[in-house]
C-alpha positions, 0 to 999 in steps of 0.5 A: 117547532111546536106540536099541533094543538090536538097533539099537544093535548094527547101528549100532556093526557098520556103523561098524566095517565102514566103518573097516575099509574093508568099506562105502564111506562116502557120498561128499561131494557133488560130490567127484572121481570118479576114471575109469575106465582105458580099454580097452587090449590084444589087439584093443581099437579105439582112438577116435582116428586114425578116417577124416574122413566125407569121406575119398574113400576110407574104410572107413565104410560108405555107400549112397548115391543121387545124380545125377552126370555120366554118359557115354553108355556108360553108358547102355545105352537109346540115349535116355538122357541125362546124369543122367536117373536116380539112380545108385548108389554103395556103400562097405563098409569095415572097419576090424579092431581088432589092438592099443590100448595107453596110456601116459604120464601120466593128465590130470584127465580120466582119459586117458593123455597118449599112446596107440597102435593098431593096425588093418586095414582093408579097404574096397570101392566101386562104382558102379553104374547101378542104375535103368538098365532092362535090366541095372542094370549095375555101372559100376565097382569098386574094392578096396583093402587091405594092412598093418595102420594104425598111429596115435598120438596125443598129448594135451595135459596141460591139454586144452581146445579144442586137446586133442591131436595125432595121427599115422597111417601106412598103411605097404603098402596095394593099390589095384585096380579093376574095371570094369563088364562092360556097360561092357567089352562096350560098348567092345568093341562100338563098337571104342574103341581102349583098352578098358580100363586096369589100375588097379593099384599099391601106396601108403603114406600118412601123416596128421597130424590136430590136435584128433582127435575121440578119441571125445569128445562136444562141439563140436570143430573138427579140421582134418588134412593127408595125403600119399599116396606110391606105391610100385610103379612097373609098366608105365606107373606108376599102371596098364597096359594089356593089348595086348588092350584096346588096338587102336592104337599110342599114345605114352603117357608113364610116370607121372612123379608119384607123390604126392597130397595132401589137406587135411580139415576136419571139425566135430562138434556136440553142443550148440545147436540140433538137436544133442545127444551122441546126435544129432551135426550133422557137417560134413566136406569133403576137398580133394584133389591128385590125378593124372590120367594121360596117357591119350588120350580119344576123340570120336566121329570124324562119319565113323565111327570115333574122334578120338583127345584127347592128354592130358597127365598132370597134377595135379587138385583134387577137392573132397568134402563131406559135411553131416548128423547122426550118432546115437550109440546110446551117447555113449560109443562110435563106433558110429554111423548117419548120415544126410548131404547129399553133394557132390562134384565133381573128377577121377572118383573111381574108379578105372576112370574116373579120367581124367575131369574135371568129374565132379560126384555130389550126392545122399544118404548114409546111413552105418554105423561099428561 
């Protein structure tokens, strides 16, 4: 059957355009498609070296409500006892992207063998007695900021279960802590011998991560080890004590410990029961060895005043764990909102209170990662 002349002309033109490359030819079914190159340059976000959910003081924003081991001075109502009402933990963090680049050979999945990213972290952590009926006081607030975070990842050529190894270095960071007004007033009124510690220092931190999630979906086991080293050495090392904040003469030794260590594990599940690339089941746990300062504690004496309990500086373990789901509107993007159960046990994680051992917290956490 002969084609009409206009149809024959259109067919001839189409064949010629395909031959010249002006129109794409139909791809064979199952043929590989070249992946789009990963974005790079100034203010581009890197997908690796990101904090674990269980990292003690991370840049992941969280609103948490739960029960913790509280102390008499936090409860302005004299009839209150420990853990009679929930308290809130509020974490606000940002990780401003500064620069990202990729180099080395491309793998079959389109990822470069190496990538480097630089970002600027900032975080604020607040412990608040939200449901105290008188003033709902802020108990403690900590701030952390400093130099940019540098992260480097090497992706193994064949990928697979052990996909990569990454390194993250925080060259210099500052932590400053602040005790809530109501707590300070309470301690002043009761003439506590030491009202507050000025916990303020600079540190550097190095992390090594095996099998970094690196923005991937799938069932991924990730392990991380890290070390923190205190750079500054003001006053007693980690802290100082103002003359206005003490009413006694105490023999407090200068800290001879500068290191803290941690191990962490995180499992991401996107397949199987109640899991998908947009609803990721996460289990994250961190074991951290921290310094307990050699600062005395005080107990109310039967006849009035205070009995002093000497405390020697030592290292103490703390365990932090989360389990729940993180929801990604776009599976290819790190932006996510999560809902988790959070449990902590160990040395109090808040700067002004970190000399209290045996601190526990169990509660519900809502998280946001941009």
